[in-house]
N, C-alpha and C positions, 0 to 999 in steps of 0.2 A: 838667720841670715841677720845681718847686723840692728842693731836700732833701729827706731824709726818715731822720734820722737816731734816732729813736724805732723807725722799722722796720726800721733794720739792731743798731738795742743789742738788738729782742726774738726775733730772729733767732740772735745769736750765741748767747741765754743761752738757748733751746731748744737748740741747736747742743751746747752743753754739759752740760746738765742733763739730754735723751734723746735724749740719742746722735746725732739727728737729723743729717746732712749738708747743713752750710750749702745750697750748691747746690741740693739736692735740694729748699728750700723755696724757692730763689728762681723755680726753673720750674714748682713748682709754681703759682704765684702770676700767672708772666708770660703760664703760661698760662689763669690762670684770667679775667683782664685780659683776654685777647681774648674769652674768651666774651661777656663783661659791653662789652666796645666794640662789639662786632658787635649786642648786644641790644639797648643804651643808646640810641647811635644809628646804627643797622638800613642801615651804611654793607656791603655788599658786596663792597668791597674784600678783596684780599689784605692784611692788617695785621699787622705784626708787635710785639709790646711788648715794650720791652729798658727792666732793672733796675737802676741803676748800682748795682757791688757797695760800691763805696765810702760814698757820699755819699743811696743809699738813690732819686733820682730814675728816676720814671716817667717814659718818654717812648714813645708810639706810632708806627709809621712805617708807611706803606700799601708796600708793593710790587708796584712797573711793571716788568715788562719790558722790557729796549730796545729799540726796533726803527724802521728809519726813517718811514712812516709810518702812524700811529697811529691805530686801526679801535676800540679799547674804551678810554675815557679810563680807564675804572676801575680798568680794569688794564695797559695800555702807556704808555710813554712817551716820545718822540721824542731818538732820538743829540741835538738841541740843549740839549731844556728838560737832558737826563741831563749833561751838562757842564757848565751852569752849575751843580751840585749836586756835581759832581766831576768833575777833570777823566779821573780812572782810567776809567771806566764808558766801555765798550767794546757793544757791536749784541751784542745777546745777555743781557746783563748786565740782573741786577733790581736796579732802583734802591731803595733804603729812601730815603722822602719824609717826614719829618713832620709829621703829620698829628693832633697832643697835642688833642681835646678842649678846650674850656675848663672845662667842669667836673669835667674827668679825675680833682683832688682827690680831690674825694671817693668818688667809687668808686673809685678804688686803694686809696685806704681800707679801704671797706670790705671787700672782696671782699678784699685785703691779710688783714684779722682773719681772714674766714671759713675763709681757707687755713687758715691757720696754727691754727685752733681742728680744726681736720681734721685736717691731719696729726699734730698733737696727740695726738688719739683713735686714730690709726692708728700709732704709734709706742706709745702707752700697750697696747692693744690687740695689737700684736704683739710689744711686750714679755712682757704676762701669758703668750703662745698658745708664744712660743719657751720661759720656765719650766719651766711645767708639762706641756708634750712628752714633757721625761725625765723627768717626774715621775706617768704613765700606769700605775697598778694599784702606789703603792706610796704609803708609810701616812702621815699626815697628822697633827698636830696644831692641830684650832682653837678657836675659842670663839665660841659661838650669837651673833649679832649682832642676829637679829630672822626674827618667825616671819609669814607672810603665806603666807594659804591652804594654806595645812595647806603651807607650804615652810619649812624651814628655813634658814635664809644665816647661813655660816659664813666666818672673817672666817683669813687663817691671812696672818701681815705684814699689808699693806695690799693684798690678794684677796682678796675675798669668791668665795665658793666657795657650790655651793647643793644641800642636800640635798631631794631633791622624795621625795613621801609613794615609789611604790613602794622607793625603797631606803632607807627606812626600818625599822627594828625594829619588828615589829608591838607595842605594847602598849608601847613606851619614850617617856616623858616628856622633852621640850627645857623649857629655859627661857634668861633670858637671862644671861651672862658663864658661860656650860658649856662644860667644857673637850667636845672631845669627841673620839677620835680615827673618822677616817674613811680610808676607799681610795677615790685620786683614780680616776675611769673614765674613758670617752674627753673628749679634749681638744676642744673646737668652737669656728667662730667663727660667732656669731649673727647678725652684721652691723651694725647703726648700735647696736641691744644693745650690745657688746660683746662679748667672748667668754665664755660658756657652760662654767662648769668642772667640772662634776654628780661626787656626792660620792654614798658610799656606807656605811652600815652592816650589809645584808645579806649583803652579797658575801660567797662562799664564802672570796674572795682574801684580804678581811680578817685571816679568821681565820689565814692561813698568815703571812699581813704583822707579825701579833701574836707568832706563833713565834718568826719572824725577830727580831722585836726581843726578846722575853723569854727566849730560850732561845740562850746563846753558842752550840753545839753546830751551831745551825742556822744559824748564822747565818755563819760561818767555815762550811759545809758541809761539813762532820762528820758531819749528821744531814739525808735529805734530806726534805723532803713530796714524798709520791707522787701525792696526789690528796682533796679533799677532798668533803665532801660536807653538807651544811647547809640545814637549816628555821629561817631565823634567831627568836632569841628562845626558838626549842628544846629541839633539842638537832643537835649536827655529830660529826662521826664524820671523822678524819680520820690518813693511813695511813703512816706514817713509815719506813725504811730506815736502816743504818747503812754509813759507808763504811769503819768503821775496825771490827772485829770483837770487838774490850775497847772498844765504848761501847756501851750499851745505848739502843737510838732513844726504844724508850715512857719508858724513866728518866728520860734527859735532857730529855722534856717536860716529865714529872709536876715532877720536880724533888722534891726535899729535904720531905716531908709534904706534897707538892703545893701547895706554893707559888709555883711556875714557875704552873700551870697556871688554880691557885687567882685567880693574876694579870690570868689573859686571861677566866677565867669573870666575875670579881668587872666587869672594863671591858664584858665585853657584858650586865652586871645579872640574871646564875647560869645565861646559859644554860649546859645541863649541853654539857660537848666527850667522846669516848670517840677516844682513840690508843690505834691498836690499829699493831701489824709487820705489813707488808707481804711478799707472799710474790711473787717470780714465778711458781711453782703456783700456777693460778688456783684449784685445790681449797684449795690449805690459806688462798691470801689470800678467799677467800671464806666460810670456814670460823669466820677473824677478823673478820672483817667482822660475822659476826651473833651478836658476843662482847655482854651478856655472856652470851650461851644457849651449853650442847654439844653441835656439831653428830656426827650419829654419821658420818655418808656424806657424798657432795658428789656428786652427776654432772650432767659438764657435755654439753648434747644436740649434734646433730651443730648443724654450724652455727655453735657457739660463740658465743654469745649468752646461752643459757638454761641455767640448771642447775638440778638437781634438789636438793632440800635433806631428809634427813633425821635428826631429835635426839629425844631420848626424850620421851618422853609427857607427864610430869611437867615439860616446861618448853616445851611450843610455844606459846603463851601468852606468853614471856618470849623466844620469838626472833622473834615477829611484832612484839611492843610496844604499845607505846597506838595504838590506832588505827592500829594496822600501819607506828607510826615508825619504827619496829628493822628491818625488812622491809626497808618503801620505804629509808631512808638508806643499805641495804648496799649495794640495788641502784643508785642511785646511782654506791655509793663502787667498786663492783668493775665497773660497767658491764653488768651481766649482769642478765639477767631472772629473777627468782629465784619460784620453785611450794616451799613448807615443806609437809611433813608429821611427824604424828608418827609412831611408829617402829609402834606399832599397826595407822594405817592403813595405814602401808607396805607389812606385811608380808601383813597382807589384799588388798592392790591391787597386788602384784606393783609394787611402783614402783622400785626399782631392785633390781638383782641382789646376787648375795653377796659379790662380788668390787669392789661398787663402797664398801663399808665398808670405813672408818679403820684394824679391827682384825680384818685378813683372815684373824690367826693363830685365831682364833675360829669353832666354826661357829657359832654365834651372837648378833649385840652386846645388850647389858644391856640389857633395856627401861629401864631406872631406874639412873639413873647412881649413883656412891658419895656418899652425900651429905654425909659428910667434906669430900670434891674439889671437891663444887658448890658448901658455902661456902664452901671457900677462893678457887673462881675469884670469886665475888662478892666475899668482902673484896678480895681482887687489883686486880679490876676496878672498886671504889666507892671506895678505898680516898682520893679525892681527887672525891669525888662527895658532899659533907657531906648533900646536898638528897635525897639518893637515899631512894628509901621501896617497900619489896618489893613494897606494892595498886599498884606504877604499871602494870604488867605483867601485870592482872590481868582487863582491861578485853578486852572482846570481841575479832576482830576487824574490820577494817577496810579491806576491800583496796584500794582506795587507794593501799596501798603499788607497786606495778606500773602504771606508764602503758602499759605494752598488756594490759592487766588482760583475763583471758579469762575469763566469771562462768564456763560449761560445768569450768573448768579446778577449780575452790576450790567444787563444790558439797557439800563434807563439812561437819559436824558439825561443831564445834571446841568442846562445850561440856566435858564433868566428865572427856575420856575425860585432861586432860592435869591433875588433880589430882594432889595428893601422895596422899591419899588415896583414889585410883581405886580403885573397882567394878566388877570382871570383868562380874559379875552382871548392875548397876543396864547398864551399860555395853551388854551383848549385848542387853536388853531395850529403850535407845533404840535400837538399831539394827535389829529385829524393828519395832517402833511409826513407826521412817523407812521 
């Protein structure tokens, strides 16, 4: 066949720009041409297609075995006939006989184009996959390109990422050209449509990555993020510890005047973030996780995955949180199933033994904590939360905070027993009515 310099130039350009080996392209085109030849010309012969690497000329060869007596003309050739092609052929050799069809030039051009386009797409797909495989669960900044069927498509460089509805922050609005920080999730090849790079704005690890970016002590390993529990769009609890006794892990993450944590809160559109100190002692860790409530006692149940908690009467709603959110996040953060009771109820029901209380020197823990200490604890806890509202914790308890919730375990009333103006007589009357 005539030379095809255009094919040679195209293959050379793809090799240079996309890094696809030239020989790989030639072999792929030759393989496709074999299929095209059999399909278009209905041959049953064993054929081979060869492309000249210098000129681009394409030739089709029928491959026949050299034999003494021919029984199948499509697959065999006599020794004498083979000698006419080349004197080097011997019995048992496979002879290549040129059988290039007359109209094969047009077919070869079409096939070559299809193969080149396919290989081009494969190269692009592999390039994206290889690039983002190393970025799984890493933080990226992208720009919103478009929104289709609630999916938000974000571009990072020349690559398009998808933010599906399930990974979006509830209530968060997206618009064209908006800059967003996203977390790369599992990278997978979706076939013909190319690699699918899903990202998230609601994943707990997004908060951890934001702290790594914003807090030098976290990025250099001085402060370690031990656990994150998140309800995207509402509140996150994050437990941190320090590898250096001279570095305060909570203070490092909060920053001077709350500047570090507030930067992250702004990125998450006002989502509240509670930062607590991690402890290897599960009792201390659970007590910290229930901040801002002050915990009087913690008892780890047999089996190690459930805990009984006692808090002052006037802080029960604070410990539980709005719609059970504080207790629910504490359970997620610590990995313990949490059962919280007020001090009065705990004494009444013999909920815990006296040795379970933190202040073991006292015969009886105070039912109401020191108001000044309580106010100081709240001030420290919310010094970086400008939107804090004390009324946020006066809602009724919602038992949904425990995934393994047992209704029989939470059948007590939680009404006025935690009111600051607690009335003994009124409570006793309520108890009689119950």
